VEXLO-378177 format. One record per residue (C-alpha): residue number from 1; x, y negated, z negated; residue in three letters. Coordinates in pm, whole numbers, plus 50000, padded with zeros to 5 digits. Example, Ala and Ser with C-alpha at 12.3 -4.5 7.8 and 13.67 -1.06 7.14 Angstrom:
// VEXLO-378177
{node 1,{51230,50450,49220},'ALA'} {node 2,{51367,50106,49286},'SER'} 
***
This chain:
// VEXLO-378177
{node 1,{72803,92093,93223},'MET'} {node 2,{72497,92133,93445},'LYS'} {node 3,{72297,91813,93477},'HIS'} {node 4,{71918,91816,93474},'LYS'} {node 5,{71731,91745,93794},'LEU'} {node 6,{71572,91440,93630},'THR'} {node 7,{71517,91299,93282},'THR'} {node 8,{71206,91275,93068},'LYS'} {node 9,{71201,90898,93125},'GLU'} {node 10,{71181,90939,93502},'TYR'} {node 11,{70972,91257,93529},'LEU'} {node 12,{70648,91085,93636},'VAL'} {node 13,{70821,90850,93887},'PRO'} {node 14,{71012,91150,94028},'PHE'} {node 15,{70687,91343,94078},'ILE'} {node 16,{70532,91042,94250},'LEU'} {node 17,{70835,90989,94477},'ILE'} {node 18,{70839,91359,94570},'SER'} {node 19,{70470,91337,94656},'SER'} {node 20,{70557,91078,94922},'LEU'} {node 21,{70766,91337,95106},'PHE'} {node 22,{70466,91570,95108},'PHE'} {node 23,{70230,91296,95225},'LEU'} {node 24,{70422,91191,95535},'TRP'} {node 25,{70511,91551,95622},'GLY'} {node 26,{70143,91647,95613},'SER'} {node 27,{70047,91347,95826},'ALA'} {node 28,{70301,91447,96092},'HIS'} {node 29,{70198,91813,96081},'GLY'} {node 30,{69835,91722,96145},'MET'} {node 31,{69921,91532,96463},'LEU'} {node 32,{70034,91843,96648},'ASP'} {node 33,{69685,91993,96623},'VAL'} {node 34,{69510,91679,96747},'LEU'} {node 35,{69648,91683,97105},'ASN'} {node 36,{69447,91989,97210},'ALA'} {node 37,{69145,91871,97009},'HIS'} {node 38,{69121,91538,97191},'PHE'} {node 39,{69179,91700,97530},'GLN'} {node 40,{68875,91922,97488},'SER'} {node 41,{68649,91680,97303},'VAL'} {node 42,{68718,91358,97497},'LEU'} {node 43,{68812,91530,97824},'LYS'} {node 44,{69147,91352,97851},'ILE'} {node 45,{69460,91482,98024},'SER'} {node 46,{69760,91632,97846},'LYS'} {node 47,{69965,91323,97940},'ALA'} {node 48,{69700,91097,97783},'GLU'} {node 49,{69699,91307,97466},'SER'} {node 50,{70072,91231,97441},'GLY'} {node 51,{69968,90879,97339},'LEU'} {node 52,{69900,91025,96993},'ILE'} {node 53,{70272,91083,96937},'GLN'} {node 54,{70354,90761,97123},'PHE'} {node 55,{70150,90557,96872},'SER'} {node 56,{70318,90707,96566},'VAL'} {node 57,{70676,90711,96694},'TYR'} {node 58,{70651,90360,96835},'MET'} {node 59,{70534,90255,96488},'ALA'} {node 60,{70857,90401,96346},'TYR'} {node 61,{71062,90220,96609},'PHE'} {node 62,{70877,89892,96550},'THR'} {node 63,{70863,89906,96170},'MET'} {node 64,{71212,90034,96082},'ALA'} {node 65,{71387,89695,96068},'LEU'} {node 66,{71094,89487,95925},'PRO'} {node 67,{71042,89745,95647},'ALA'} {node 68,{71408,89728,95548},'GLY'} {node 69,{71401,89349,95549},'TYR'} {node 70,{71084,89339,95338},'PHE'} {node 71,{71231,89570,95075},'MET'} {node 72,{71561,89388,95051},'ARG'} {node 73,{71370,89064,94994},'ARG'} {node 74,{71080,89177,94775},'TYR'} {node 75,{71198,89507,94626},'GLY'} {node 76,{71161,89874,94710},'TYR'} {node 77,{70867,89929,94475},'LYS'} {node 78,{70663,89667,94662},'ARG'} {node 79,{70779,89832,94984},'GLY'} {node 80,{70638,90167,94871},'ILE'} {node 81,{70306,90006,94779},'ILE'} {node 82,{70293,89828,95116},'MET'} {node 83,{70370,90157,95293},'GLY'} {node 84,{70093,90337,95106},'LEU'} {node 85,{69841,90061,95181},'LEU'} {node 86,{69927,90075,95554},'LEU'} {node 87,{69903,90455,95545},'PHE'} {node 88,{69561,90433,95378},'SER'} {node 89,{69436,90158,95614},'ALA'} {node 90,{69535,90364,95918},'GLY'} {node 91,{69356,90671,95783},'ALA'} {node 92,{69040,90470,95707},'PHE'} {node 93,{69044,90318,96058},'LEU'} {node 94,{69023,90668,96206},'ILE'} {node 95,{68676,90702,96048},'VAL'} {node 96,{68504,90435,96266},'PRO'} {node 97,{68717,90556,96560},'ALA'} {node 98,{68562,90902,96515},'SER'} {node 99,{68210,90765,96471},'ILE'} {node 100,{68237,90557,96790},'ASN'} {node 101,{68433,90821,96984},'ALA'} {node 102,{68695,90555,97057},'SER'} {node 103,{69034,90693,97156},'TYR'} {node 104,{69183,90340,97168},'ALA'} {node 105,{69073,90265,96810},'LEU'} {node 106,{69207,90602,96700},'PHE'} {node 107,{69549,90518,96849},'LEU'} {node 108,{69549,90181,96670},'ILE'} {node 109,{69472,90359,96344},'GLY'} {node 110,{69758,90603,96406},'LEU'} {node 111,{69997,90314,96480},'PHE'} {node 112,{69908,90146,96147},'ILE'} {node 113,{69938,90482,95969},'LEU'} {node 114,{70278,90532,96134},'GLY'} {node 115,{70395,90190,96012},'CYS'} {node 116,{70310,90306,95661},'GLY'} {node 117,{70500,90632,95704},'LEU'} {node 118,{70808,90450,95836},'ALA'} {node 119,{70804,90218,95535},'THR'} {node 120,{70772,90507,95291},'LEU'} {node 121,{71059,90698,95449},'GLU'} {node 122,{71281,90391,95426},'THR'} {node 123,{71223,90370,95051},'ALA'} {node 124,{71190,90727,94926},'ALA'} {node 125,{71543,90869,94969},'ASN'} {node 126,{71722,90587,94781},'PRO'} {node 127,{71480,90621,94490},'TYR'} {node 128,{71558,90989,94440},'THR'} {node 129,{71920,90894,94364},'THR'} {node 130,{71810,90669,94075},'LYS'} {node 131,{71567,90897,93893},'LEU'} {node 132,{71814,91091,93681},'GLY'} {node 133,{72186,91152,93636},'ASP'} {node 134,{72410,91036,93919},'LYS'} {node 135,{72576,91379,93930},'GLU'} {node 136,{72246,91549,94023},'SER'} {node 137,{72141,91292,94286},'ALA'} {node 138,{72210,91523,94580},'GLU'} {node 139,{72004,91802,94422},'ARG'} {node 140,{71714,91561,94371},'ARG'} {node 141,{71719,91450,94735},'ILE'} {node 142,{71719,91810,94858},'ASN'} {node 143,{71442,91906,94612},'PHE'} {node 144,{71222,91617,94722},'SER'} {node 145,{71288,91684,95091},'GLN'} {node 146,{71178,92044,95045},'SER'} {node 147,{70824,91910,94992},'PHE'} {node 148,{70850,91754,95337},'ASN'} {node 149,{70923,92097,95483},'GLY'} {node 150,{70630,92255,95300},'LEU'} {node 151,{70404,91975,95422},'ALA'} {node 152,{70491,92048,95786},'TRP'} {node 153,{70343,92396,95722},'ILE'} {node 154,{70042,92263,95531},'PHE'} {node 155,{69952,91984,95779},'GLY'} {node 156,{69860,92204,96080},'PRO'} {node 157,{69669,92449,95859},'ILE'} {node 158,{69473,92164,95695},'PHE'} {node 159,{69394,92005,96032},'ALA'} {node 160,{69296,92340,96186},'THR'} {node 161,{69057,92427,95903},'PHE'} {node 162,{68888,92088,95870},'PHE'} {node 163,{68913,91943,96223},'ILE'} {node 164,{68924,92223,96479},'LEU'} {node 165,{68634,92389,96299},'GLY'} {node 166,{68414,92108,96430},'GLY'} {node 167,{68529,92132,96788},'GLU'} {node 168,{68232,92322,96932},'GLU'} {node 169,{67948,92114,97072},'GLY'} {node 170,{67929,91763,97207},'ASN'} {node 171,{68182,91480,97182},'VAL'} {node 172,{68044,91318,96868},'SER'} {node 173,{68019,91651,96687},'ALA'} {node 174,{68384,91724,96764},'GLY'} {node 175,{68504,91387,96639},'LEU'} {node 176,{68275,91394,96336},'ASP'} {node 177,{68495,91672,96200},'SER'} {node 178,{68773,91416,96156},'MET'} {node 179,{68575,91178,95936},'ILE'} {node 180,{68593,91364,95603},'ALA'} {node 181,{68963,91467,95625},'PRO'} {node 182,{69090,91119,95710},'TYR'} {node 183,{68854,90944,95469},'ALA'} {node 184,{68980,91178,95198},'GLY'} {node 185,{69341,91111,95290},'ILE'} {node 186,{69276,90736,95280},'GLY'} {node 187,{69122,90759,94932},'ILE'} {node 188,{69402,90980,94791},'VAL'} {node 189,{69676,90754,94930},'VAL'} {node 190,{69497,90444,94800},'LEU'} {node 191,{69481,90598,94450},'ILE'} {node 192,{69854,90675,94466},'ILE'} {node 193,{69923,90313,94569},'ALA'} {node 194,{69720,90195,94269},'PHE'} {node 195,{69919,90422,94037},'ILE'} {node 196,{70248,90285,94173},'TYR'} {node 197,{70142,89935,94072},'MET'} {node 198,{70168,90040,93705},'PHE'} {node 199,{70467,90275,93717},'VAL'} {node 200,{70807,90139,93617},'LYS'} {node 201,{71074,90211,93876},'LEU'} {node 202,{71447,90121,93865},'PRO'} {node 203,{71595,89869,94104},'GLU'} {node 204,{71763,89994,94421},'ILE'} {node 205,{72118,89884,94505},'THR'} {node 206,{72324,89907,94825},'ASP'} {node 207,{72520,90192,94665},'GLU'} {node 208,{72197,90389,94613},'ASP'} {node 209,{72106,90343,94980},'ILE'} {node 210,{72454,90462,95081},'ASP'} {node 211,{72428,90769,94859},'ASN'} {node 212,{72087,90855,95000},'ALA'} {node 213,{72236,90861,95350},'HIS'} {node 214,{72546,91054,95249},'GLY'} {node 215,{72781,90756,95271},'ILE'} {node 216,{73059,90769,95012},'SER'} {node 217,{73224,90455,94877},'SER'} {node 218,{73562,90566,95017},'SER'} {node 219,{73430,90546,95372},'ILE'} {node 220,{73383,90172,95337},'LYS'} {node 221,{73761,90124,95320},'LEU'} {node 222,{73814,90247,95676},'ALA'} {node 223,{73882,89985,95947},'PRO'} {node 224,{73592,89863,96157},'ALA'} {node 225,{73573,89883,96535},'LYS'} {node 226,{73308,89819,96797},'SER'} {node 227,{73030,90075,96773},'LEU'} {node 228,{72976,90062,97148},'PHE'} {node 229,{73334,90183,97191},'LYS'} {node 230,{73278,90468,96946},'THR'} {node 231,{73206,90751,97187},'LYS'} {node 232,{73091,91012,96934},'HIS'} {node 233,{72831,90770,96794},'LEU'} {node 234,{72702,90659,97136},'VAL'} {node 235,{72669,91021,97247},'LEU'} {node 236,{72518,91103,96906},'GLY'} {node 237,{72244,90843,96957},'VAL'} {node 238,{72166,90998,97297},'ILE'} {node 239,{72169,91348,97145},'ALA'} {node 240,{71935,91238,96866},'GLN'} {node 241,{71702,91080,97123},'PHE'} {node 242,{71704,91411,97313},'CYS'} {node 243,{71636,91612,97000},'TYR'} {node 244,{71343,91407,96871},'VAL'} {node 245,{71197,91400,97224},'ALA'} {node 246,{71225,91778,97264},'ALA'} {node 247,{71099,91854,96914},'GLN'} {node 248,{70795,91630,96953},'THR'} {node 249,{70710,91780,97290},'GLY'} {node 250,{70737,92139,97166},'VAL'} {node 251,{70536,92065,96852},'PHE'} {node 252,{70269,91867,97037},'SER'} {node 253,{70186,92126,97303},'PHE'} {node 254,{70221,92443,97095},'PHE'} {node 255,{69842,92482,97069},'VAL'} {node 256,{69797,92403,97439},'ASN'} {node 257,{70049,92671,97538},'PHE'} {node 258,{69900,92945,97322},'LEU'} {node 259,{69551,92877,97457},'THR'} {node 260,{69658,92837,97823},'ALA'} {node 261,{69491,93068,98074},'ASP'} {node 262,{69821,93165,98233},'GLU'} {node 263,{69940,93323,97906},'LEU'} {node 264,{69645,93563,97919},'GLY'} {node 265,{69614,93624,97544},'LEU'} {node 266,{69267,93474,97484},'ASP'} {node 267,{69387,93288,97172},'ILE'} {node 268,{69146,93028,97034},'THR'} {node 269,{69255,92678,96932},'LYS'} {node 270,{69179,92764,96570},'THR'} {node 271,{69406,93069,96578},'THR'} {node 272,{69675,92870,96757},'ALA'} {node 273,{69653,92597,96492},'GLY'} {node 274,{69707,92847,96213},'TYR'} {node 275,{69998,93002,96404},'LEU'} {node 276,{70154,92657,96436},'LEU'} {node 277,{70161,92623,96057},'GLY'} {node 278,{70225,92980,95947},'LEU'} {node 279,{70449,93076,96239},'GLY'} {node 280,{70634,92784,96397},'GLY'} {node 281,{70650,92543,96104},'MET'} {node 282,{70731,92819,95855},'SER'} {node 283,{71028,92924,96068},'LEU'} {node 284,{71132,92558,96092},'PHE'} {node 285,{71131,92539,95711},'PHE'} {node 286,{71325,92866,95677},'VAL'} {node 287,{71575,92739,95933},'GLY'} {node 288,{71638,92423,95731},'ARG'} {node 289,{71698,92622,95412},'LEU'} {node 290,{71916,92891,95572},'SER'} {node 291,{72105,92634,95780},'GLY'} {node 292,{72250,92468,95470},'SER'} {node 293,{72371,92808,95349},'TRP'} {node 294,{72519,92906,95688},'LEU'} {node 295,{72715,92579,95703},'MET'} {node 296,{72918,92698,95405},'SER'} {node 297,{73059,92967,95638},'TYR'} {node 298,{73049,92803,95983},'TYR'} {node 299,{73124,92447,96093},'SER'} {node 300,{72811,92235,96153},'PRO'} {node 301,{72914,92164,96514},'SER'} {node 302,{72950,92535,96598},'LYS'} {node 303,{72617,92619,96437},'LEU'} {node 304,{72453,92330,96625},'LEU'} {node 305,{72601,92461,96952},'ALA'} {node 306,{72469,92813,96892},'ILE'} {node 307,{72122,92686,96800},'TYR'} {node 308,{72106,92451,97102},'ALA'} {node 309,{72215,92735,97334},'LEU'} {node 310,{71941,92958,97192},'MET'} {node 311,{71680,92691,97269},'CYS'} {node 312,{71809,92664,97627},'VAL'} {node 313,{71785,93043,97667},'LEU'} {node 314,{71447,93083,97498},'LEU'} {node 315,{71256,92812,97688},'LEU'} {node 316,{71258,93008,98019},'PRO'} {node 317,{71120,93306,97826},'VAL'} {node 318,{70843,93082,97692},'VAL'} {node 319,{70772,92948,98040},'SER'} {node 320,{70773,93297,98195},'GLY'} {node 321,{70427,93375,98057},'GLY'} {node 322,{70521,93710,97902},'PHE'} {node 323,{70228,93722,97660},'GLY'} {node 324,{70325,93773,97296},'MET'} {node 325,{70695,93782,97391},'VAL'} {node 326,{70662,93419,97502},'SER'} {node 327,{70476,93330,97180},'VAL'} {node 328,{70753,93483,96966},'VAL'} {node 329,{71016,93301,97174},'ALA'} {node 330,{70834,92970,97118},'LEU'} {node 331,{70818,93027,96741},'CYS'} {node 332,{71191,93110,96736},'LEU'} {node 333,{71263,92774,96901},'ILE'} {node 334,{71118,92610,96587},'PHE'} {node 335,{71379,92796,96382},'PHE'} {node 336,{71667,92689,96606},'PHE'} {node 337,{71556,92325,96615},'MET'} {node 338,{71550,92306,96233},'SER'} {node 339,{71908,92190,96165},'ILE'} {node 340,{71944,91958,96462},'MET'} {node 341,{71833,91619,96329},'PHE'} {node 342,{72043,91614,96008},'PRO'} {node 343,{72343,91780,96178},'THR'} {node 344,{72352,91537,96472},'ILE'} {node 345,{72310,91250,96225},'PHE'} {node 346,{72605,91365,96012},'ALA'} {node 347,{72832,91423,96312},'LEU'} {node 348,{72745,91087,96469},'ALA'} {node 349,{72821,90870,96163},'ILE'} {node 350,{73149,91048,96084},'LYS'} {node 351,{73444,90807,96031},'ASP'} {node 352,{73245,90492,96118},'LEU'} {node 353,{73395,90308,95823},'GLY'} {node 354,{73221,89985,95721},'PRO'} {node 355,{72985,90016,96020},'GLN'} {node 356,{72822,90337,95894},'THR'} {node 357,{72499,90159,95801},'LYS'} {node 358,{72465,89996,96141},'LYS'} {node 359,{72540,90327,96313},'GLY'} {node 360,{72277,90495,96098},'SER'} {node 361,{72019,90236,96202},'SER'} {node 362,{72085,90310,96570},'TYR'} {node 363,{72036,90681,96504},'LEU'} {node 364,{71706,90613,96328},'ILE'} {node 365,{71589,90397,96618},'MET'} {node 366,{71663,90682,96859},'SER'} {node 367,{71350,90859,96733},'ILE'} {node 368,{71169,90651,96995},'VAL'} {node 369,{71234,90958,97212},'GLY'} {node 370,{70936,91114,97036},'GLY'} {node 371,{70714,90836,97168},'ALA'} {node 372,{70807,90882,97533},'ILE'} {node 373,{70864,91252,97597},'PHE'} {node 374,{70523,91410,97511},'PRO'} {node 375,{70357,91202,97781},'MET'} {node 376,{70617,91317,98037},'LEU'} {node 377,{70582,91681,97930},'MET'} {node 378,{70203,91648,97940},'GLY'} {node 379,{70217,91492,98287},'TRP'} {node 380,{70423,91785,98419},'VAL'} {node 381,{70173,92026,98262},'ALA'} {node 382,{69883,91835,98421},'ASP'} {node 383,{70023,91857,98775},'ILE'} {node 384,{70143,92219,98740},'SER'} {node 385,{70082,92426,98428},'SER'} {node 386,{70160,92428,98056},'MET'} {node 387,{70417,92702,98114},'SER'} {node 388,{70608,92481,98359},'VAL'} {node 389,{70581,92197,98107},'GLY'} {node 390,{70794,92400,97866},'PHE'} {node 391,{71084,92395,98113},'LEU'} {node 392,{71113,92017,98079},'VAL'} {node 393,{71296,92015,97739},'PRO'} {node 394,{71581,92234,97872},'ILE'} {node 395,{71805,91943,97987},'PRO'} {node 396,{71757,91779,97646},'LEU'} {node 397,{71882,92085,97458},'PHE'} {node 398,{72161,92121,97715},'ALA'} {node 399,{72287,91773,97626},'PHE'} {node 400,{72274,91861,97255},'ILE'} {node 401,{72482,92170,97339},'LEU'} {node 402,{72739,91946,97512},'TYR'} {node 403,{72745,91713,97213},'TYR'} {node 404,{72801,92004,96973},'ALA'} {node 405,{73084,92147,97182},'LEU'} {node 406,{73266,91830,97286},'LYS'} {node 407,{73078,91501,97250},'GLY'} {node 408,{73087,91490,96868},'HIS'} {node 409,{73467,91485,96845},'LYS'} {node 410,{73602,91166,96692},'VAL'} {node 411,{73854,90990,96913},'GLN'} {node 412,{74133,90779,96767},'ALA'} 
***
C-alpha cells in the first residue's frame, strides 16, 4: 500500500514547513549576487565583500547549539517562530543600512538574519517526519528539501532583477535598490511567523530528530568510542569544512569572475546574476536530483570521488581565461559540487553508534569554513586576479577526493 505524502489534518502545516525550506534557500541565493554589488557601489575590495558570507556562516556556527537548546526547552514550534522573527528583524535592519550606506550595519543585519536561518534549519527537518504517515517520512523530507533547491535558483534571479537593476549611479542610488526587496522579505516572513502562532503542530521527539538525520534506532545499540579516535569522522569534519569553504567561495565570486576584464566577454553584472541562477544553480539542483538516482547504481564514495576529481580538473580550465569555455567549466563545477555535503555527512556518521548525534553536530559546525574562505579567495583575487582566485579551492577539492577514496573507510 502506497502511503500519502501527508494527511488532510497536516496539509496546512506541511505547506508552511515546506515554505521554510524555500525561504532560507532564497536568502542564501541572494547573497551570492551581493558581493559584486557592494564592491562596485561601496568601492570595497573582494576580500572585504567576503564579510557578507562571514556574517551569515558565523551566525550558523554561533547559533547552532543555542537554537537546539532553546527548542529542547521551549518546544520546536516556538523555535520556528523565534527563527522567523530573527529572520524578519535581520531583513528589516538592512533597510536603514541601505539608507545610511552603512556596510557595518548591513553585516549586523545579515548576522541576525543568519541566526534566524540557522534556527529554522534546526527545526524544519524533524517536523517533516511528523506531518503524515511514518512510512512516508523520507519522501516528505525529500519533497520539502526540493523547495530549497528551487530557491537557490530563484534567489540570484530575484536579487539580480530587484537589486542589480539599481546599481548604476551614485552610492545611495545603488543601495536604495535593496530597500524594497528586503523590506518585502521582512514583511512576508513576519506574516508567516504570525500564522505559525495559530497553527497546531505536533510535538517533536528525539526519535523524530534521529529520523530527520537518517539515524535508525538500530544504530543506537552499537558500542560507543571516543569520537576523536574515530578517523573517518575526524577526516569527514575536515572534508565538510573544505566543501562548504569551496562551495561558498565559488558561489560568492561567480559574478565577479564572469565580469572580470581578463575573461574578455564583456558580460554585465545583471547578465552574470541571471546566469548564476539559471546556469550554475540550476545545474546544482539537477545534480542533487540525478545524484540520488546514480547512487542506486554506484557507491556514494565512488561517485563523490569522481565528482571531486572533476572539480579539481575543471578549476584550472576556469582559471585559464578561455572565454565561454571557462564559463561552461565554472557552471559544471556547480553540478559536481551538488552531492558533496549530504554524501560527506552520510559517510562521516557511519557506524558511530550512540555518538551519532554528537558527530552530526561537529559536522554541522564545520560549515564555519564558509565564513573564512571567501575572504581568503577574495584576498588572492585582490592581489592578483579573479582567475587566479579560482585556483585557491583546488586543494580543498583534492582533500575531498582523498576522503572519498580512502579517508571515509571505517576502521575497527
